[in-house]
C-alpha positions as CSV (number, residue, x, y, z in Angstrom):
1,M,6.5,64.2,-73.7
2,F,10.0,65.1,-72.8
3,K,12.1,68.1,-73.9
4,T,15.5,66.7,-74.1
5,D,17.2,70.1,-73.7
6,D,15.7,70.2,-70.1
7,Y,17.9,67.2,-69.1
8,P,21.6,66.8,-68.4
9,K,23.7,66.3,-71.6
10,K,25.0,62.8,-70.6
11,W,21.4,61.5,-70.2
12,D,19.9,59.3,-72.9
13,F,16.3,58.6,-73.9
14,I,15.1,55.1,-74.7
15,N,11.9,53.5,-76.0
16,L,10.8,50.5,-74.0
17,K,10.5,48.7,-77.3
18,N,14.3,49.0,-77.8
19,S,15.4,45.3,-77.5
20,N,18.9,46.4,-76.6
21,F,17.5,47.8,-73.3
22,C,14.3,46.0,-72.5
23,K,12.2,43.0,-73.4
24,I,8.4,43.4,-73.0
25,I,6.2,40.3,-72.4
26,M,2.4,41.0,-72.7
27,G,0.4,38.8,-70.4
28,Q,-2.1,36.2,-71.6
29,S,-4.6,34.4,-69.4
30,P,-4.4,30.6,-69.2
31,P,-7.5,28.5,-69.6
32,S,-9.7,28.9,-66.5
33,E,-9.8,25.1,-66.0
34,S,-6.1,25.2,-65.4
35,Y,-6.4,27.5,-62.3
36,N,-5.8,25.7,-59.0
37,N,-4.8,26.3,-55.3
38,E,-2.8,23.1,-55.0
39,G,0.5,24.3,-56.3
40,K,0.2,22.6,-59.7
41,G,2.2,24.4,-62.4
42,L,3.4,28.0,-61.9
43,P,2.1,30.7,-59.6
44,F,-0.3,32.8,-61.5
45,I,-1.2,36.5,-61.2
46,Q,-3.9,38.1,-63.4
47,G,-3.6,41.8,-62.4
48,N,-2.5,44.3,-59.8
49,A,-5.0,43.0,-57.1
50,E,-2.2,40.9,-55.7
51,F,0.5,43.5,-55.8
52,G,2.4,44.1,-52.5
53,F,4.6,46.9,-51.3
54,K,7.2,46.0,-53.9
55,Y,6.7,42.3,-54.7
56,A,3.6,40.6,-56.1
57,E,2.0,38.0,-53.9
58,P,0.2,35.4,-56.1
59,I,-2.5,33.2,-54.5
60,Q,-3.3,31.0,-57.4
61,F,-1.5,28.6,-59.7
62,T,-2.0,27.5,-63.3
63,S,-1.0,24.2,-64.8
64,D,-1.1,25.7,-68.3
65,P,0.9,29.0,-68.3
66,K,0.8,31.0,-71.5
67,K,3.1,34.0,-70.8
68,I,5.9,33.9,-68.1
69,A,7.7,36.5,-66.1
70,E,11.1,35.6,-64.6
71,K,12.3,36.5,-61.1
72,D,12.8,40.3,-60.7
73,D,11.0,41.2,-63.9
74,I,9.0,44.4,-63.5
75,L,5.3,43.7,-63.6
76,I,3.1,46.6,-64.8
77,S,-0.7,46.8,-64.8
78,V,-2.0,47.3,-68.4
79,R,-5.7,47.4,-67.4
80,A,-7.5,49.7,-65.1
81,P,-5.8,51.0,-63.1
82,V,-3.0,51.2,-65.6
83,G,0.6,51.9,-64.6
84,D,0.8,50.3,-61.2
85,V,4.2,48.4,-60.9
86,N,5.6,45.6,-58.8
87,F,8.4,43.0,-59.1
88,A,8.0,39.3,-59.8
89,P,9.3,37.5,-56.7
90,Y,10.0,34.4,-58.7
91,K,9.1,32.8,-62.0
92,L,5.3,33.1,-62.6
93,S,2.5,33.2,-65.2
94,I,1.0,36.6,-66.0
95,G,-2.5,37.2,-67.2
96,R,-3.8,39.7,-69.6
97,G,-4.0,42.4,-67.0
98,L,-0.3,42.6,-66.8
99,A,2.9,43.0,-68.8
100,A,6.4,42.1,-67.7
101,I,9.4,44.3,-68.5
102,R,12.8,42.7,-68.4
103,P,15.6,45.3,-68.4
104,N,19.1,44.6,-69.8
105,Q,21.0,44.8,-66.5
106,K,24.3,45.6,-68.3
107,K,22.7,48.9,-69.3
108,L,19.9,49.5,-66.9
109,N,19.5,49.2,-63.2
110,I,16.2,47.3,-62.7
111,Y,15.3,49.4,-59.6
112,Y,15.9,52.6,-61.6
113,I,13.4,51.4,-64.2
114,F,11.0,50.4,-61.5
115,Y,11.1,53.9,-59.8
116,S,11.1,55.7,-63.2
117,L,8.0,53.9,-64.3
118,K,6.3,54.8,-61.1
119,H,7.3,58.4,-61.5
120,H,6.2,58.7,-65.2
121,I,2.8,56.9,-64.6
122,N,1.0,59.9,-66.2
123,Q,2.5,58.8,-69.5
124,F,0.6,55.5,-69.2
125,H,-2.6,57.4,-68.4
126,A,-2.1,59.5,-71.5
127,L,-1.5,56.5,-73.7
128,S,-4.3,54.3,-72.3
129,T,-7.3,53.9,-74.4
130,G,-11.0,53.1,-73.7
131,S,-13.6,55.4,-72.2
132,T,-14.9,53.1,-69.5
133,F,-12.1,50.5,-69.2
134,K,-8.6,52.0,-69.6
135,A,-5.9,49.7,-71.0
136,I,-2.5,50.0,-72.7
137,S,-1.3,47.9,-75.6
138,K,2.0,46.7,-77.0
139,R,1.9,49.6,-79.4
140,D,1.5,52.0,-76.4
141,F,4.7,50.5,-74.9
142,D,6.5,51.1,-78.2
143,A,5.7,54.8,-77.8
144,F,6.8,55.0,-74.2
145,L,10.0,57.0,-73.6
146,L,12.2,57.2,-70.5
147,P,15.1,59.5,-69.6
148,I,18.1,57.4,-68.7
149,P,21.2,58.7,-66.9
150,P,24.5,56.8,-66.9
151,L,24.5,53.6,-64.9
152,F,26.4,55.0,-61.9
153,E,23.9,57.8,-61.6
154,Q,21.0,55.3,-61.9
155,R,22.5,53.5,-58.9
156,G,22.7,56.8,-57.0
157,I,19.0,57.6,-57.6
158,V,18.1,54.1,-56.5
159,E,20.1,54.4,-53.3
160,V,18.3,57.6,-52.3
161,L,14.8,56.3,-53.2
162,G,15.4,52.9,-51.7
163,T,16.4,54.4,-48.4
164,V,13.1,56.4,-48.2
165,D,11.2,53.3,-49.3
166,E,12.7,51.3,-46.5
167,C,11.5,54.0,-44.0
168,I,8.0,53.8,-45.5
169,R,8.1,50.0,-45.3
170,L,9.2,50.0,-41.6
171,T,6.5,52.5,-40.6
172,D,3.9,50.4,-42.5
173,E,5.0,47.4,-40.4
174,V,4.8,49.5,-37.1
175,I,1.3,50.6,-38.1
176,G,0.2,47.1,-38.8
177,R,1.5,45.8,-35.5
178,A,0.0,48.7,-33.6
179,E,-3.4,48.2,-35.2
180,E,-3.2,44.5,-34.3
181,L,-2.4,45.4,-30.7
182,K,-5.3,47.9,-30.7
183,R,-7.7,45.3,-31.9
184,G,-6.7,43.0,-29.1
185,L,-6.9,45.9,-26.6
186,M,-10.4,46.7,-27.8
187,Q,-11.5,43.1,-27.6
188,R,-10.4,43.0,-24.0
189,L,-11.6,46.4,-22.8
190,L,-15.0,46.3,-24.6
191,T,-15.9,42.8,-23.2
192,R,-14.0,42.4,-20.0
193,G,-13.7,46.1,-18.8
194,I,-11.2,47.3,-16.3
195,G,-10.5,45.6,-12.9
196,H,-13.6,43.3,-12.8
197,T,-13.7,40.0,-11.0
198,E,-17.4,39.2,-11.4
199,Y,-19.1,38.5,-14.7
200,K,-22.5,37.4,-16.1
201,Q,-23.7,35.6,-19.2
202,T,-25.7,37.7,-21.7
203,P,-26.9,37.4,-25.3
204,L,-23.7,39.3,-26.2
205,G,-21.5,36.9,-24.2
206,E,-19.9,37.2,-20.8
207,I,-19.6,40.8,-19.6
208,P,-18.9,42.4,-16.2
209,E,-21.6,42.1,-13.6
210,T,-22.1,45.9,-13.4
211,W,-22.6,46.5,-17.1
212,K,-25.9,46.8,-18.9
213,I,-27.1,45.9,-22.4
214,E,-29.4,48.3,-24.2
215,K,-30.9,48.5,-27.7
216,L,-29.2,51.2,-29.7
217,N,-32.6,52.8,-30.6
218,K,-32.8,54.0,-27.0
219,L,-29.5,55.8,-27.2
220,I,-28.9,56.9,-30.8
221,K,-30.6,58.0,-34.0
222,I,-29.1,57.7,-37.5
223,Q,-29.7,60.4,-40.1
224,S,-29.1,59.6,-43.8
225,G,-27.5,62.2,-46.1
226,N,-29.1,64.0,-49.0
227,Y,-28.6,63.6,-52.8
228,F,-27.4,66.7,-54.7
229,K,-27.4,67.0,-58.5
230,Y,-24.1,67.3,-60.3
231,E,-24.9,70.8,-61.5
232,E,-25.3,72.0,-57.9
233,F,-21.6,71.4,-57.2
234,V,-19.2,74.3,-57.4
235,P,-15.3,74.7,-57.6
236,Q,-15.1,76.2,-54.1
237,G,-17.5,76.4,-51.2
238,V,-18.6,74.1,-48.3
239,K,-17.3,70.6,-48.3
240,V,-19.6,67.7,-49.0
241,L,-18.9,64.5,-46.9
242,K,-19.4,61.7,-49.4
243,I,-18.9,58.0,-49.0
244,D,-15.4,58.3,-50.5
245,N,-14.5,60.6,-47.6
246,V,-15.3,58.0,-44.9
247,S,-12.3,55.7,-44.4
248,F,-11.5,53.0,-41.8
249,G,-11.7,54.8,-38.5
250,K,-11.1,58.3,-40.0
251,I,-12.2,61.0,-42.4
252,S,-10.2,61.4,-45.6
253,W,-10.4,64.4,-47.9
254,D,-8.2,63.0,-50.7
255,T,-11.1,64.0,-53.0
256,I,-13.3,67.0,-52.2
257,T,-16.6,68.1,-53.7
258,Y,-18.1,71.5,-52.8
259,L,-21.6,73.0,-52.6
260,P,-22.4,76.7,-52.4
261,E,-21.8,78.3,-49.0
262,N,-25.5,79.3,-48.6
263,Y,-26.4,75.6,-48.5
264,L,-25.2,75.6,-44.9
265,D,-28.4,77.6,-44.1
266,E,-30.6,76.0,-46.7
267,Y,-29.7,72.4,-45.5
268,R,-28.8,73.2,-41.9
269,E,-30.2,69.8,-40.8
270,L,-27.4,68.2,-42.8
271,K,-24.7,70.4,-41.4
272,L,-22.1,68.2,-39.6
273,N,-20.7,69.1,-36.2
274,K,-17.5,68.3,-34.4
275,N,-17.7,64.8,-32.7
276,D,-20.5,63.5,-35.0
277,I,-20.0,59.9,-35.9
278,V,-20.4,59.1,-39.6
279,I,-20.7,55.6,-41.2
280,A,-20.8,54.4,-44.8
281,L,-24.1,52.8,-45.6
282,N,-23.1,51.2,-48.9
283,R,-20.3,48.7,-48.9
284,P,-19.5,49.7,-45.3
285,I,-17.3,46.6,-44.5
286,I,-14.2,45.7,-46.4
287,D,-11.8,43.0,-45.2
288,D,-13.6,43.0,-41.8
289,K,-12.9,46.8,-41.3
290,L,-15.7,49.3,-41.1
291,K,-15.8,52.6,-42.9
292,I,-16.5,54.9,-40.0
293,G,-15.1,58.2,-38.7
294,I,-15.5,61.0,-36.2
295,I,-15.9,64.6,-37.4
296,D,-13.2,66.9,-35.9
297,K,-12.5,70.6,-36.3
298,N,-10.7,70.2,-39.6
299,D,-13.8,68.5,-41.1
300,V,-16.2,71.3,-40.6
301,P,-18.1,73.0,-42.0
302,S,-19.4,70.2,-44.2
303,I,-22.7,68.8,-45.4
304,L,-23.8,65.1,-45.2
305,Y,-24.3,63.4,-48.6
306,Q,-26.3,60.4,-49.6
307,R,-25.2,56.8,-48.7
308,V,-23.5,58.2,-45.5
309,G,-25.2,58.0,-42.1
310,R,-24.7,60.3,-39.1
311,I,-24.9,58.6,-35.8
312,M,-26.3,61.0,-33.2
313,N,-25.9,60.3,-29.5
314,K,-29.3,61.1,-27.7
315,N,-27.9,60.9,-24.2
316,I,-24.3,61.7,-23.5
317,K,-24.8,61.2,-19.8
318,I,-25.4,57.5,-20.4
319,L,-23.2,57.0,-23.4
320,N,-19.8,58.4,-24.1
321,S,-19.7,59.2,-27.9
322,K,-16.1,58.0,-28.3
323,Y,-17.0,54.7,-26.5
324,L,-19.9,54.4,-29.0
325,F,-17.5,55.0,-31.8
326,Y,-15.1,52.3,-30.6
327,Y,-17.9,49.8,-29.9
328,V,-19.4,50.2,-33.3
329,S,-15.9,49.8,-34.9
330,S,-15.3,46.5,-33.0
331,L,-15.1,43.2,-34.9
332,W,-18.1,41.6,-33.0
333,F,-20.3,44.6,-33.9
334,I,-19.1,44.5,-37.5
335,N,-20.2,40.8,-37.5
336,D,-23.7,42.0,-36.4
337,L,-23.7,44.5,-39.2
338,K,-22.8,41.8,-41.8
339,R,-25.9,39.9,-40.7
340,I,-28.2,42.8,-41.4
341,S,-26.6,44.0,-44.6
342,R,-28.6,43.6,-47.9
343,G,-27.4,42.9,-51.4
344,T,-24.2,41.2,-52.7
345,D,-22.5,43.5,-55.2
346,Q,-23.2,46.7,-53.3
347,P,-24.2,45.6,-49.7
348,Y,-26.3,48.2,-48.0
349,I,-27.1,48.6,-44.3
350,N,-30.4,50.2,-43.4
351,P,-30.2,52.6,-40.5
352,T,-33.5,51.3,-39.1
353,E,-31.8,47.8,-38.8
354,I,-28.7,49.2,-37.1
355,I,-30.6,50.8,-34.2
356,K,-32.2,47.4,-33.5
357,L,-28.8,46.0,-32.4
358,N,-27.6,45.8,-28.9
359,I,-24.7,47.6,-27.1
360,T,-23.0,46.9,-23.8
361,I,-23.0,49.9,-21.4
362,P,-20.4,50.2,-18.7
363,P,-20.8,52.9,-16.0
364,P,-19.9,56.3,-17.4
365,I,-16.6,56.6,-15.4
366,E,-15.4,53.2,-16.8
367,Q,-16.5,54.2,-20.3
368,N,-14.1,57.2,-20.0
369,K,-11.3,55.0,-18.8
370,I,-11.8,52.6,-21.7
371,V,-11.8,55.5,-24.2
372,D,-8.6,56.9,-22.7
373,R,-6.7,53.6,-23.1
374,I,-7.9,53.0,-26.7
375,E,-7.1,56.6,-27.6
376,L,-3.6,56.2,-26.4
377,A,-3.1,53.3,-28.9
378,D,-4.8,55.4,-31.5
379,S,-2.4,58.3,-31.0
380,I,0.6,56.0,-31.6
381,I,-1.0,54.8,-34.9
382,R,-1.8,58.4,-35.9
383,N,1.8,59.5,-35.2
384,E,3.1,56.6,-37.4
385,F,0.6,57.5,-40.1
386,E,1.9,61.1,-40.1
387,K,5.5,59.9,-40.2
388,N,4.6,57.5,-43.1
389,K,2.8,60.4,-44.9
390,S,5.9,62.7,-44.5
391,Y,8.2,60.0,-46.0
392,K,5.8,59.6,-49.0
393,I,5.8,63.4,-49.5
394,L,9.6,63.4,-49.3
395,K,9.8,60.6,-51.8
396,Q,7.6,62.4,-54.3
397,G,9.7,65.6,-54.0
398,L,13.0,63.6,-54.4
399,M,11.6,61.8,-57.5
400,Q,10.8,65.2,-59.1
401,V,14.3,66.5,-58.8
402,L,16.2,63.2,-59.3
403,F,14.3,62.1,-62.5
404,S,14.6,65.6,-64.0
405,G,18.3,65.8,-63.3
406,K,17.9,69.0,-61.2
407,I,19.8,67.2,-58.4
408,R,22.3,64.5,-59.5
409,V,23.8,61.8,-57.4
410,E,26.1,58.9,-58.1
411,L,26.9,55.7,-56.1
412,R,30.6,54.9,-55.8
413,G,32.5,52.4,-53.7
414,D,32.8,54.9,-50.9
415,G,29.1,55.8,-50.9
416,L,26.7,58.3,-52.3
417,H,28.0,61.6,-53.8
418,R,26.4,64.7,-55.3
419,I,27.3,65.4,-59.0
420,E,28.0,69.1,-59.2
421,D,28.0,69.5,-63.0
422,S,24.7,69.9,-64.8
């Protein structure tokens, strides 16, 4: 918990249960028969699945609401994952996966509480109970303590964090628009090519006259990863590329598991190389996006784990590996993968089924030109991702110093000012 001596003297500490500062409304699910999509009753939100960047986005209604959040109440997830927060965009019904916090705006800035809850999320994790299904109760809220600076200082903190949040939101929008443009570009380039006037009808649709269609099994092979026991993993060593590390069009090392260095020799057939294409074999498609990536110099050395497939190009003279990557990432190929996937809860794609699918093959020179144009769009998206990432890192650093009082700011009529006294 907090050591009050570590904070500025003018700061206070409040329990969320203190009715002079906050009102807490624990959610309650309405009867299932009251749910509807026709706009009858109040908008209804069960948990954080419909949280947006800052405001919740309900998609259901209930004609029999039990617990109600008002506009600008802070919504907080009380079931796994606990601690996620959003604002209520308008009056709505909240289910048992949520609670609503209604700050007294004469004493608290609602955005300060919003950001403070985000910053102190670890408190919720510490309070949550249940071994397999984490949840927080009304009693847990009663034990939750927040450091509260004077109102003018709360406004200053909000001004700083709100400015960075706006930068994050704008880069998110740029990324979204760029990705939409890239999808359109891929659709055109991978079906119409560059500079063609004559086309032919094929089982894959109309394609340029000079293009060919081949079965993937003539051009690629797919290797599945290996299972390693839990006791084989070590704190440091060679990285293991698991299904969690395969994101949408990229490799992500947010979580890293290691095996001993000597496994590179012992399992050399599983050693990944630069430019290898890897694809998730379990639940590979989410929201029409494929979990696939290309290994680059920062991803090696690493070892291929189970439920991930390595796509190996057998003939680079016929097939550009980057062209293959973009083709497999395309929406029409994803639709083919959906058809061959097995299972419902955990859909699985068998590599032997993937290689039965077809691919369009432009001449090598044209493949290179197609790759160059798509890579240009990709570079714009990567730059915006890096910018977005830097803003998020900046925000985390600012939250550390602002919510501890190590740097103090206030918002007055003439703008933002640093508070020099500690």
